[in-house]
MARBA-3410 file (N, C-alpha, C, O; in Angstrom, 1 decimal):
90
-30.1,60.8,25.5,-30.2,62.1,24.8,-30.7,63.1,25.8,-31.6,62.8,26.6 ~ -30.2,64.3,25.7,-30.6,65.3,26.6,-31.7,66.2,26.1,-32.2,67.1,26.7 ~ -32.2,65.9,24.9,-33.3,66.6,24.3,-32.8,67.9,23.6,-33.7,68.8,23.3 ~ -31.5,68.1,23.4,-31.0,69.3,22.8,-30.5,68.9,21.4,-29.4,68.3,21.3 ~ -31.3,69.1,20.4,-31.0,68.6,19.0,-30.9,69.8,18.0,-31.6,70.8,18.1
-30.0,69.6,17.1,-29.9,70.5,15.9,-30.1,69.7,14.7,-29.7,68.6,14.6 ~ -30.8,70.3,13.7,-31.1,69.6,12.4,-30.7,70.5,11.2,-30.9,71.7,11.2 ~ -30.0,69.9,10.2,-29.7,70.7,9.0,-30.1,69.8,7.8,-29.8,68.5,7.9 ~ -30.7,70.3,6.8,-31.1,69.6,5.7,-30.3,69.9,4.4,-29.9,71.0,4.2 ~ -30.1,68.9,3.6,-29.5,69.0,2.3,-30.4,68.2,1.4,-31.3,67.5,1.9
-30.2,68.3,0.1,-31.2,67.6,-0.8,-31.4,66.1,-0.5,-32.6,65.7,-0.6 ~ -30.4,65.4,-0.2,-30.6,63.9,-0.1,-30.5,63.4,1.3,-30.9,62.3,1.5 ~ -30.2,64.3,2.3,-30.0,63.8,3.7,-30.5,64.8,4.7,-30.5,66.0,4.3 ~ -30.8,64.4,5.8,-30.9,65.2,7.0,-29.8,64.9,8.0,-29.4,63.8,8.1 ~ -29.2,66.0,8.6,-28.2,65.8,9.5,-28.7,66.2,10.9,-29.4,67.2,11.0
-28.4,65.4,11.9,-29.0,65.6,13.2,-27.8,65.6,14.2,-27.0,64.6,14.2 ~ -27.7,66.6,15.0,-26.6,66.6,16.1,-27.3,66.7,17.4,-28.4,67.4,17.6 ~ -26.8,66.0,18.4,-27.4,66.0,19.7,-26.4,65.8,20.8,-25.3,65.3,20.6 ~ -26.7,66.2,22.0,-25.9,66.0,23.2,-26.4,64.7,23.9,-27.6,64.5,24.1 ~ -25.5,63.9,24.3,-25.8,62.7,25.0,-25.1,62.6,26.3,-23.9,63.1,26.4
-25.7,62.1,27.3,-25.0,62.0,28.6,-25.0,60.5,29.0,-26.1,59.9,29.1 ~ -23.8,60.0,29.3,-23.7,58.6,29.8,-22.7,58.5,30.9,-21.6,59.0,30.7 ~ -23.1,58.0,32.0,-22.2,57.8,33.2,-21.7,59.2,33.6,-20.5,59.3,34.0 ~ -22.5,60.2,33.5,-22.1,61.6,33.9,-21.2,62.3,33.0,-20.7,63.4,33.3 ~ -21.0,61.8,31.8,-20.1,62.5,30.8,-21.0,62.8,29.6,-21.7,62.0,29.0
-20.9,64.1,29.1,-21.6,64.5,27.9,-20.8,64.3,26.7,-19.5,64.5,26.7 ~ -21.4,64.0,25.6,-20.7,63.9,24.3,-21.7,64.5,23.2,-22.9,64.5,23.4 ~ -21.1,64.9,22.1,-21.8,65.5,21.0,-21.7,64.5,19.9,-20.6,64.1,19.5 ~ -22.9,64.2,19.3,-23.0,63.2,18.2,-23.6,63.8,17.0,-24.3,64.8,17.0 ~ -23.2,63.3,15.8,-23.7,63.7,14.5,-24.2,62.5,13.7,-23.5,61.5,13.6
-25.4,62.6,13.2,-26.0,61.5,12.4,-26.4,61.9,11.0,-27.0,63.0,10.9 ~ -26.1,61.1,10.0,-26.7,61.4,8.7,-27.8,60.5,8.5,-27.7,59.2,8.6 ~ -29.0,61.0,8.1,-30.2,60.3,8.0,-31.0,60.5,6.7,-30.6,61.5,6.0 ~ -32.0,59.7,6.5,-32.9,60.0,5.3,-33.6,61.3,5.6,-33.8,61.7,6.8 ~ -34.1,62.0,4.6,-34.8,63.3,4.8,-36.0,63.2,5.8,-36.4,64.1,6.4
-36.7,62.0,5.8,-37.8,61.8,6.8,-37.3,61.4,8.2,-38.1,61.1,9.0 ~ -36.0,61.3,8.4,-35.4,60.9,9.6,-35.6,59.4,10.0,-35.1,59.0,11.0 ~ -36.2,58.6,9.2,-36.6,57.3,9.5,-35.4,56.3,9.5,-35.3,55.4,10.2 ~ -34.4,56.6,8.6,-33.3,55.7,8.4,-32.0,56.4,8.7,-31.7,57.5,8.2 ~ -31.1,55.7,9.5,-29.8,56.3,9.9,-28.8,55.7,9.0,-28.7,54.4,8.9
-27.9,56.5,8.3,-26.9,56.0,7.4,-25.5,56.0,8.1,-24.6,55.2,7.8 ~ -25.3,56.9,9.0,-24.0,57.1,9.6,-24.2,57.8,10.9,-25.1,58.7,11.1 ~ -23.3,57.5,11.9,-23.3,58.2,13.2,-21.8,58.3,13.6,-21.1,57.4,13.6 ~ -21.5,59.5,14.1,-20.1,59.8,14.6,-20.1,60.6,15.8,-20.9,61.6,15.9 ~ -19.2,60.3,16.7,-19.0,61.1,17.9,-18.1,62.2,17.6,-17.0,62.0,17.1
-18.6,63.5,17.8,-17.8,64.7,17.4,-16.9,65.1,18.6,-15.7,65.4,18.3 ~ -17.4,65.1,19.8,-16.6,65.6,20.9,-17.1,65.0,22.2,-18.3,64.7,22.4 ~ -16.2,64.9,23.2,-16.5,64.6,24.6,-16.4,66.0,25.3,-15.4,66.6,25.2 ~ -17.4,66.3,26.0,-17.5,67.6,26.7,-17.1,67.6,28.1,-17.3,66.6,28.8 ~ -16.4,68.6,28.6,-16.0,68.7,30.0,-17.2,69.3,30.8,-17.3,69.0,32.0
-18.1,70.1,30.2,-19.2,70.7,30.9,-20.2,69.7,31.3,-20.3,68.6,30.8 ~ -21.1,70.1,32.2,-22.2,69.3,32.7,-23.5,70.0,32.6,-23.5,71.3,32.6 ~ -24.6,69.3,32.4,-25.9,69.9,32.4,-26.2,70.9,31.4,-25.6,70.8,30.3 ~ -27.0,71.9,31.7,-27.3,72.9,30.8,-26.2,73.9,30.4,-26.3,74.7,29.5 ~ -25.1,73.9,31.2,-24.0,74.7,30.9,-23.4,74.5,29.5,-22.8,75.4,29.0
-23.7,73.4,28.9,-23.2,73.1,27.6,-24.1,73.6,26.5,-23.8,73.5,25.3 ~ -25.2,74.2,26.8,-26.1,74.9,25.9,-26.7,73.9,24.8,-26.9,72.8,25.1 ~ -26.9,74.5,23.7,-27.6,73.8,22.6,-26.6,73.7,21.4,-26.1,74.8,21.0 ~ -26.4,72.6,20.7,-25.6,72.6,19.5,-26.4,73.3,18.4,-27.6,73.3,18.4 ~ -25.7,74.0,17.5,-26.3,74.7,16.4,-25.6,74.2,15.1,-24.4,73.9,15.1
-26.4,74.1,14.0,-25.8,73.5,12.8,-26.5,74.1,11.6,-27.7,74.4,11.6 ~ -25.8,74.4,10.5,-26.3,74.7,9.2,-25.6,74.0,8.1,-24.5,73.5,8.3 ~ -26.3,73.8,7.0,-25.7,73.2,5.8,-25.6,74.3,4.7,-26.6,75.0,4.4 ~ -24.4,74.5,4.2,-24.2,75.5,3.1,-23.2,75.0,2.1,-22.1,74.7,2.5 ~ -23.7,75.0,0.9,-22.8,74.6,-0.2,-22.0,73.3,0.0,-20.8,73.3,-0.2
-22.6,72.3,0.5,-22.0,71.0,0.7,-21.2,70.9,1.9,-20.4,69.9,2.1 ~ -21.3,71.8,2.9,-20.6,71.7,4.1,-21.5,71.9,5.3,-22.4,72.8,5.3 ~ -21.4,71.1,6.3,-22.1,71.2,7.6,-21.2,72.0,8.5,-20.0,71.7,8.7 ~ -21.8,73.1,9.1,-21.1,73.9,10.1,-21.8,73.6,11.4,-23.0,73.8,11.6 ~ -21.0,73.0,12.4,-21.6,72.6,13.7,-20.8,73.3,14.8,-19.6,73.3,14.8
-21.6,74.0,15.7,-20.9,74.7,16.8,-21.6,74.3,18.1,-22.8,73.9,18.1 ~ -20.9,74.3,19.2,-21.4,74.0,20.5,-20.6,74.7,21.6,-19.5,75.2,21.3 ~ -21.2,74.7,22.8,-20.5,75.3,23.9,-20.0,74.2,24.9,-20.7,73.3,25.1 ~ -18.8,74.4,25.4,-18.3,73.6,26.4,-17.8,74.5,27.5,-17.7,75.7,27.3 ~ -17.5,73.9,28.7,-17.0,74.7,29.8,-15.7,74.2,30.2,-15.5,73.0,30.5
-14.7,75.1,30.3,-13.4,74.8,30.8,-13.0,75.8,31.9,-13.1,77.0,31.7 ~ -12.6,75.2,33.1,-12.2,76.1,34.2,-13.3,77.0,34.6,-13.1,78.2,34.9 ~ -14.6,76.6,34.4,-15.7,77.4,34.8,-16.1,78.4,33.8,-17.1,79.2,34.0 ~ -15.4,78.5,32.6,-15.7,79.5,31.6,-16.3,78.8,30.3,-15.8,77.8,29.9 ~ -17.4,79.4,29.8,-17.9,78.8,28.5,-17.0,79.1,27.3,-16.4,80.2,27.2
-16.8,78.1,26.5,-16.0,78.2,25.3,-16.8,77.7,24.1,-17.5,76.7,24.2 ~ -16.7,78.5,23.0,-17.4,78.1,21.8,-16.4,77.2,20.9,-15.3,77.5,20.8 ~ -17.0,76.1,20.5,-16.2,75.1,19.7,-16.9,74.9,18.4,-18.2,75.1,18.3 ~ -16.2,74.4,17.4,-16.9,74.1,16.1,-16.1,73.2,15.2,-14.9,73.0,15.3 ~ -16.9,72.6,14.3,-16.2,71.7,13.2,-17.0,72.0,11.9,-18.1,72.4,11.9
-16.3,71.7,10.8,-17.0,71.6,9.5,-16.9,70.2,9.0,-15.9,69.5,9.2 ~ -17.9,69.8,8.3,-18.0,68.5,7.7,-18.4,68.6,6.3,-19.5,69.1,6.0 ~ -17.5,68.2,5.4,-17.8,68.3,4.0,-18.7,67.1,3.6,-18.3,66.0,3.9 ~ -19.8,67.4,2.9,-20.8,66.4,2.6,-21.0,66.2,1.1,-22.0,65.5,0.7 ~ -20.2,66.8,0.3,-20.4,66.7,-1.2,-20.2,65.3,-1.7,-20.3,65.1,-2.9
END
């Protein structure tokens, strides 16, 4: 983990997104956890990033009306690009 974490809360779960680096490649992960973060129920890889180091910034996430909105920055051809996904959690 690179220490760049985003958290969104809904009534029954906490959602945690983080950037991970393994063998020089960064990826973005999303986990559904208990509200106290002690138990993990689900983990999914959202994206493999082309960017390296701090150029990929910090993931951001909010929960609104049963939907998680997750955005992050990646770098393509030296230019930052904003990416995003929505996850329905109802």
